[in-house]
Legacy VTK file of the C-alpha trace (Angstrom):
# vtk DataFile Version 3.0
C-alpha trace
ASCII
DATASET POLYDATA
POINTS 415 float
27.905 68.840 -156.541
24.774 69.362 -154.432
24.378 71.818 -151.566
22.065 71.950 -148.552
20.560 74.668 -146.364
20.080 74.117 -142.631
18.050 76.310 -140.312
19.765 76.136 -136.938
18.560 75.950 -133.350
15.981 73.175 -133.612
15.730 70.543 -130.873
16.353 66.933 -131.927
13.948 64.397 -130.451
12.811 60.932 -131.534
14.743 57.901 -132.759
17.621 57.465 -135.209
18.432 53.943 -136.376
22.081 53.344 -137.249
22.984 51.777 -140.604
25.635 49.237 -141.501
29.240 50.365 -141.123
30.660 52.054 -144.196
34.210 51.028 -143.286
33.150 47.369 -143.016
30.905 47.226 -146.062
33.502 48.732 -148.404
35.872 45.873 -147.491
33.319 43.043 -147.352
32.038 43.737 -150.874
35.461 43.414 -152.609
36.351 40.451 -150.341
33.351 38.567 -151.740
35.134 37.901 -155.036
37.540 35.546 -153.232
34.634 33.116 -152.894
33.961 30.336 -155.383
30.240 30.518 -154.601
27.419 33.004 -154.087
27.826 35.458 -151.204
25.050 37.345 -149.392
25.854 40.400 -147.254
23.091 41.969 -145.168
22.809 45.448 -143.614
24.630 47.105 -146.539
24.324 50.906 -146.191
22.710 52.848 -149.028
25.641 55.191 -149.783
27.425 56.238 -152.962
30.629 54.364 -151.986
28.667 51.108 -152.290
27.399 52.194 -155.713
31.026 52.681 -156.825
31.995 49.194 -155.581
28.922 47.733 -157.295
30.170 49.334 -160.525
33.574 47.647 -160.149
31.963 44.263 -159.427
29.815 44.487 -162.556
32.794 45.707 -164.619
34.667 42.544 -163.573
31.720 40.359 -164.573
30.072 39.570 -161.228
26.297 39.279 -161.008
25.051 41.622 -158.304
21.676 42.437 -156.767
20.846 44.756 -153.869
17.433 44.525 -152.231
16.548 46.326 -149.004
20.130 46.231 -147.696
20.837 42.618 -148.757
23.542 42.387 -151.413
23.880 39.114 -153.333
27.123 38.642 -155.264
27.782 35.810 -157.699
31.508 35.953 -158.608
31.573 32.782 -160.745
31.946 34.628 -164.070
34.457 37.261 -162.977
37.263 38.101 -165.393
40.493 39.508 -163.987
40.564 42.761 -165.977
42.589 45.940 -165.451
40.585 48.360 -163.306
40.752 51.776 -165.029
41.553 55.072 -163.331
38.068 56.562 -163.739
36.669 53.684 -161.669
39.375 53.202 -159.014
39.643 56.940 -158.294
36.066 57.176 -156.997
36.923 55.891 -153.528
39.815 54.819 -151.329
38.335 51.362 -150.723
38.783 50.372 -154.370
42.195 49.073 -153.308
40.524 46.139 -151.544
39.909 44.823 -155.066
43.674 44.980 -155.563
44.255 42.476 -152.749
41.209 40.302 -153.516
42.177 39.903 -157.190
45.817 39.272 -156.281
44.754 36.659 -153.722
42.470 34.884 -156.179
44.372 35.179 -159.474
47.943 36.035 -158.369
47.837 39.043 -160.694
46.172 42.453 -160.643
46.395 45.697 -162.602
44.763 48.875 -161.337
45.357 52.556 -160.686
46.005 54.226 -157.346
42.791 54.450 -155.298
40.863 57.670 -154.686
39.125 59.033 -151.597
38.948 62.198 -149.508
41.916 64.586 -149.643
42.753 64.503 -145.924
46.529 64.247 -146.260
49.060 61.733 -147.476
47.449 58.310 -147.617
50.174 56.060 -148.991
49.618 52.359 -149.560
53.219 51.393 -148.757
52.175 49.158 -145.846
49.721 47.309 -148.096
52.422 46.793 -150.747
54.825 45.643 -148.026
52.306 42.936 -147.082
51.958 41.845 -150.730
55.741 41.562 -151.140
56.107 39.581 -147.900
53.764 36.972 -149.415
55.770 36.659 -152.630
54.277 39.297 -154.925
56.304 41.567 -157.205
55.028 45.152 -157.354
55.561 47.426 -160.342
54.320 51.006 -160.302
54.338 53.505 -163.145
52.292 56.700 -163.501
50.058 55.691 -160.545
49.273 52.332 -162.185
50.124 49.176 -160.260
50.950 45.797 -161.816
51.249 43.185 -159.063
52.007 39.532 -159.783
53.121 36.376 -157.992
54.178 33.010 -159.373
53.074 31.627 -156.028
51.701 33.279 -152.897
53.318 31.922 -149.739
52.581 32.725 -146.124
54.987 35.190 -144.554
55.711 37.350 -141.531
54.403 40.910 -141.892
55.200 43.647 -139.387
53.217 46.819 -140.049
55.071 50.051 -139.255
51.755 51.454 -138.062
48.495 49.613 -137.273
46.821 50.548 -140.557
43.263 49.295 -141.046
43.648 49.161 -144.836
46.984 47.346 -144.751
45.683 44.836 -142.184
42.607 44.004 -144.273
44.533 43.922 -147.559
47.128 41.539 -146.140
44.363 39.270 -144.816
42.655 39.181 -148.222
45.852 38.076 -149.965
46.879 35.641 -147.227
43.656 33.580 -147.042
44.585 31.619 -150.199
48.389 31.790 -149.837
50.219 28.564 -148.982
51.167 28.157 -145.339
50.945 30.498 -142.369
50.873 34.301 -142.470
51.408 36.332 -139.303
50.498 40.034 -139.208
52.111 41.868 -136.294
51.146 45.354 -135.108
47.811 44.735 -136.830
44.972 47.241 -136.491
42.295 46.200 -133.967
39.211 48.007 -135.295
35.815 46.227 -135.099
35.599 46.409 -138.903
38.623 44.089 -139.139
36.865 41.532 -136.930
33.809 41.840 -139.205
35.922 41.115 -142.308
37.766 38.207 -140.627
34.462 36.645 -139.531
33.161 36.962 -143.109
36.259 35.251 -144.514
36.061 32.495 -141.880
32.423 31.924 -142.861
33.763 31.289 -146.380
36.178 28.706 -145.026
39.263 30.790 -144.254
41.344 30.052 -141.158
41.957 33.357 -139.383
42.618 33.794 -135.660
43.500 36.840 -133.585
41.404 39.470 -135.427
40.830 42.338 -133.007
44.274 41.883 -131.442
47.691 43.139 -132.540
48.670 39.717 -133.949
46.577 38.006 -136.622
47.356 34.520 -137.944
46.066 33.247 -141.277
46.481 29.649 -142.419
45.976 29.565 -146.189
43.273 27.408 -147.787
42.755 26.307 -151.391
39.048 27.104 -151.758
36.530 29.488 -150.284
32.799 28.811 -150.428
29.736 31.031 -150.598
28.377 32.311 -147.307
26.163 34.820 -145.496
27.467 37.790 -143.519
26.072 40.874 -141.819
27.643 44.324 -141.663
28.117 45.595 -138.102
26.488 48.913 -137.072
28.459 52.003 -138.090
30.303 53.323 -135.028
31.238 56.596 -136.755
27.644 57.279 -137.737
26.669 56.350 -134.167
29.224 58.780 -132.755
28.138 61.596 -135.064
24.509 61.357 -133.901
25.566 61.026 -130.260
27.426 64.333 -130.655
24.292 65.827 -132.246
22.347 64.676 -129.183
24.845 66.305 -126.810
24.350 69.561 -128.745
20.571 69.571 -129.282
19.015 66.368 -127.958
15.792 66.030 -126.014
15.739 62.325 -125.167
17.236 61.617 -128.597
17.388 57.839 -128.959
20.083 56.269 -131.137
19.494 52.564 -131.689
20.975 49.533 -133.459
24.391 50.272 -131.978
27.203 48.402 -130.215
27.976 50.652 -127.207
31.474 49.179 -126.674
32.471 50.398 -130.143
31.907 54.062 -129.174
33.201 53.903 -125.600
36.130 56.247 -126.308
33.543 58.894 -127.246
30.966 58.274 -124.522
33.622 58.343 -121.789
34.809 61.749 -123.066
31.239 63.028 -123.147
30.731 61.929 -119.535
33.911 63.861 -118.697
32.262 66.928 -120.297
29.137 66.421 -118.172
26.824 65.075 -120.888
23.909 63.003 -119.554
23.021 59.795 -121.367
21.410 56.431 -120.771
23.268 53.525 -122.377
21.429 50.252 -123.042
22.503 47.012 -124.728
21.881 48.349 -128.232
20.859 51.986 -127.781
21.760 55.343 -126.238
19.348 58.066 -125.119
21.061 61.454 -124.904
20.162 65.009 -123.936
21.638 68.425 -124.650
24.393 69.432 -122.249
23.893 73.080 -121.216
27.432 73.810 -119.983
29.834 71.125 -121.234
33.327 71.216 -119.682
36.476 71.522 -121.806
38.478 68.335 -122.473
41.706 67.236 -124.152
41.557 64.707 -127.001
44.050 62.737 -129.072
43.173 60.502 -132.020
44.511 56.960 -131.924
43.833 53.577 -133.477
41.039 51.528 -131.882
40.211 51.383 -128.997
41.463 54.985 -128.857
39.506 58.012 -130.021
38.784 57.574 -133.759
40.184 60.031 -136.280
36.851 59.852 -138.127
35.116 61.511 -135.141
37.781 64.181 -134.658
36.146 66.672 -137.002
32.551 66.070 -135.824
33.440 66.488 -132.132
35.189 69.806 -132.860
31.732 71.375 -133.197
30.864 70.238 -129.662
34.202 71.553 -128.340
33.260 75.056 -129.551
30.433 74.955 -126.983
32.584 73.814 -124.046
33.663 76.239 -121.322
37.394 76.950 -121.329
40.096 75.808 -123.732
39.979 72.294 -125.225
42.886 70.769 -127.133
42.655 68.188 -129.875
45.635 66.365 -131.393
45.355 64.515 -134.733
47.912 61.694 -134.984
46.593 59.794 -138.031
46.252 62.313 -140.890
48.088 65.602 -141.280
45.437 67.418 -143.302
42.333 66.837 -141.243
41.652 70.377 -140.047
40.080 71.650 -143.269
36.833 72.159 -141.343
38.452 74.674 -138.968
38.446 77.797 -141.209
34.737 77.273 -141.860
33.957 76.828 -138.153
35.858 80.063 -137.459
33.858 81.742 -140.221
30.731 80.693 -138.300
32.061 82.269 -135.086
34.290 79.633 -133.482
37.625 80.504 -131.863
40.000 77.763 -133.033
43.744 78.004 -133.607
45.773 75.422 -135.535
49.316 74.625 -134.413
50.842 71.756 -136.385
48.944 68.584 -135.509
46.996 70.243 -132.712
44.109 72.663 -132.437
43.012 74.753 -129.473
39.317 75.523 -129.170
38.277 78.358 -126.862
34.662 78.322 -125.852
31.838 78.617 -125.572
31.278 80.607 -128.759
27.859 81.125 -130.368
27.827 80.046 -134.025
26.002 81.883 -136.796
24.862 80.720 -140.207
27.274 81.142 -143.124
28.179 79.752 -146.536
30.646 76.892 -146.047
32.066 73.944 -147.989
32.327 70.244 -147.103
35.929 69.541 -148.119
35.693 65.857 -147.180
33.333 63.337 -145.601
33.913 63.966 -141.888
34.510 67.707 -142.323
31.064 67.806 -143.898
29.568 65.997 -140.902
31.237 68.544 -138.620
29.698 71.431 -140.568
26.234 69.840 -140.499
26.488 69.667 -136.690
27.663 73.294 -136.599
24.769 74.369 -138.833
22.279 72.586 -136.566
23.287 74.769 -133.586
24.016 77.992 -135.493
21.762 81.023 -135.397
20.146 81.532 -138.797
20.671 79.550 -141.989
23.834 77.791 -143.128
24.516 76.743 -146.715
26.887 73.766 -147.118
28.333 73.218 -150.588
29.755 69.931 -151.948
27.499 67.865 -149.675
28.093 64.813 -151.919
31.160 64.107 -149.783
28.855 63.456 -146.823
26.242 61.493 -148.765
28.870 58.959 -149.830
29.466 57.927 -146.215
26.252 58.511 -144.211
23.107 56.669 -145.255
20.095 59.011 -145.487
21.695 61.525 -143.104
19.445 64.394 -144.202
16.315 62.269 -143.858
17.367 60.892 -140.455
18.042 64.362 -139.047
14.848 65.812 -140.549
12.811 62.995 -138.960
14.023 64.034 -135.469
13.355 67.754 -135.918
16.089 69.331 -138.069
15.097 71.661 -140.923
17.212 70.809 -143.966
16.592 71.457 -147.663
18.578 70.093 -150.608
19.404 72.281 -153.590
LINES 1 416
415 0 1 2 3 4 5 6 7 8 9 10 11 12 13 14 15 16 17 18 19 20 21 22 23 24 25 26 27 28 29 30 31 32 33 34 35 36 37 38 39 40 41 42 43 44 45 46 47 48 49 50 51 52 53 54 55 56 57 58 59 60 61 62 63 64 65 66 67 68 69 70 71 72 73 74 75 76 77 78 79 80 81 82 83 84 85 86 87 88 89 90 91 92 93 94 95 96 97 98 99 100 101 102 103 104 105 106 107 108 109 110 111 112 113 114 115 116 117 118 119 120 121 122 123 124 125 126 127 128 129 130 131 132 133 134 135 136 137 138 139 140 141 142 143 144 145 146 147 148 149 150 151 152 153 154 155 156 157 158 159 160 161 162 163 164 165 166 167 168 169 170 171 172 173 174 175 176 177 178 179 180 181 182 183 184 185 186 187 188 189 190 191 192 193 194 195 196 197 198 199 200 201 202 203 204 205 206 207 208 209 210 211 212 213 214 215 216 217 218 219 220 221 222 223 224 225 226 227 228 229 230 231 232 233 234 235 236 237 238 239 240 241 242 243 244 245 246 247 248 249 250 251 252 253 254 255 256 257 258 259 260 261 262 263 264 265 266 267 268 269 270 271 272 273 274 275 276 277 278 279 280 281 282 283 284 285 286 287 288 289 290 291 292 293 294 295 296 297 298 299 300 301 302 303 304 305 306 307 308 309 310 311 312 313 314 315 316 317 318 319 320 321 322 323 324 325 326 327 328 329 330 331 332 333 334 335 336 337 338 339 340 341 342 343 344 345 346 347 348 349 350 351 352 353 354 355 356 357 358 359 360 361 362 363 364 365 366 367 368 369 370 371 372 373 374 375 376 377 378 379 380 381 382 383 384 385 386 387 388 389 390 391 392 393 394 395 396 397 398 399 400 401 402 403 404 405 406 407 408 409 410 411 412 413 414
C-alpha cells in the first residue's frame, strides 16, 4: 500500500468542492442492473470503491463507460454468474449486487462482502429482509446461495435501522409481487437518493427518509438518469479541517441540512462559520470548548465522522466524551493519536479526550477509511512531519483528498 507525508501547521484557505456521496454511489451502481434499459448516473466520485463495482458490472456482462463523473450502464447483456470471493471481498458494498441480482433473477450466488475491519458487520438484517420476501438462504464457508421460486411483498421489521439492510430490502422488493413494508428503516439521505433513482426507473416507493418505507412491486423497470447527492461525510471532514486550520476556508456543493448534527456541535464548541444554501465558510477556532458526543443513525451524529472529529476534540479545553453506538471496533485511530501526543482513554464504547494537547509528527497507520481521515487531520495540525502508511484505505472513499487539501495550502507528498 501507499504512504503519505504531511508537513503540519499550514493554514487552509481557498475553496474545496465536495464530490458525490460514496455511500450513495456504491448503492446506485449495483441498483442499475435492475433496469431493463440504459442507466446514466452523474456526479460519480472518482474513488477505488467505484472501480471495484465497475469490475463486478463488467464481470457480469454489463457495458459500462465513465466520463467526467457520468457513468453509463447498459445491463441488457448481463448474465447472472456467481460473484467470486476475490471480487466481492474488495468492498462492503458488493452485497448490493446480492439484492439486485436476487430481485431481478430470483437467484444469486456470491461470497460474503469485504470492507474496513471496524468490528462485526453482520448481514443478518439483510438476509432477514430476503427471507421475508420469500427467498431461501443457504450459507456455507462464507458463500451465499439465495433463491426464490417467487418474490412476494412482505412485512419487514429491522432490529436496528441499518442503512445496508434498508437499501438491500428495497432492491429486492421493487420487483416482488404486492406490497412490502419496511419498519424501523434507516433514514439517511443516501436511502432517499437510492429510492428516487428506483422511482425514476418506474418503481413505486414511498416513505424513504422516514422510519416506514412502502414498496409496491412492479414487473419492469426502465432506463433513467440520476444524480449522486453531495457526500456529507466528505463535507464534514473538511468542515472539521476548517475548524482546525481554516482561514475563510470555503466548502461548496453541499447540502447544509445533511451535516447539521456536526455544525450544531461545532457552534457549541465556539467555531465560527457562515452557512449558505450550498456552501460553508469556516475559520480556525482558537479555544474550542469541550463537548459530549454520541453516534446515532441519521439525523444523529454519524459514526463515519466519529473518528475525524476526535482530532478536533484533542484541541478542545477540558474533557470531551465520545460514545460509539454503531460499531464496536472504531477506536483504532486512538493509539496513533496518543502516539502523536493526544490524551485519550478508551473505556468500552466510550473515549475520554483531555485537551488541549499539542500534536507532533509521527509514523502512523490508517487502519480503515475514517481512521485514516482522522490521522490526516491530526497530521495537518501536528508540529513537524507525519508519515501515514496504508493510505489506500482513505483513497477508496475520498475523491482526490490529497489534491483538494494541497490546493488549499496543505503540504502533502505521496510515496
